[in-house]
N, C-alpha and C positions, 0 to 999 in steps of 0.2 A: 306460661309461655308469653313471650312478648308479641304484641301485635303491631310492632313498628312498621311503618310503611317505608319502603326503599324509594328514594327519589332518584330519577334519572337526571343527574346533574349534567348540563351541557357544558363542554369545555369552553373556556374563554379564549379569545383571540390570542392572548399572551401565552396560554397553555399550548395552543396549536403551534404558535411561532417557536416556542421552546422545543417542542417535539421535532419540528422541521429542522431546527439548527442541530439538534443532537443527531438526527438521522443523517444529515449532510456530513457531519463530522465523522460518523461511523463509516459512511461510504468513502470519504477521502482516505481514511485509515486503511480500509479494505483495498482501495485502489493502489495505495503505496505498497502494501504488503504483497499484492499480486505482482506488481512491477518488480519488487525485490526478488520474489521467487522466480520470475522469468529471467532476471539477470543471473541468478545463481544457476539456473538450468543451462543458460547459454554459456556461462563460464565453465561449467563442468563439461559440456560438450566440446568446447574449444580445447580444454586441457586434455581430454581423451583423444581428440583428433591430432593434437600436436605432441603427444607423448613420445619421447625419444628423439624428437627433432631438436636441432640446435636453435637456440634463440638468437635474437639480434643483440649485439653488445650495446650497453647503455650509451656509450658515446655516439655510436652510429645512429641509434634511435633518436637521441637528443638532436643530433645534426639534422636528421630527416624532418623532425618536428619543428625545427627552427629555434631551439633553445640554446 
């Protein structure tokens, strides 16, 4: 059997900085994903609410929006 001693290596500042950067990147991705899911939920609700209703013609919508 080996009698090797495990050393508790303290992480360097650059290791901590890298972990923080990765964590922030994961949080940004999660935030974007949640925003996309919220947009999809709102779109699905609007489609359900407006089902069967007449839409606005493209020319009229463009005029209202100033295009």
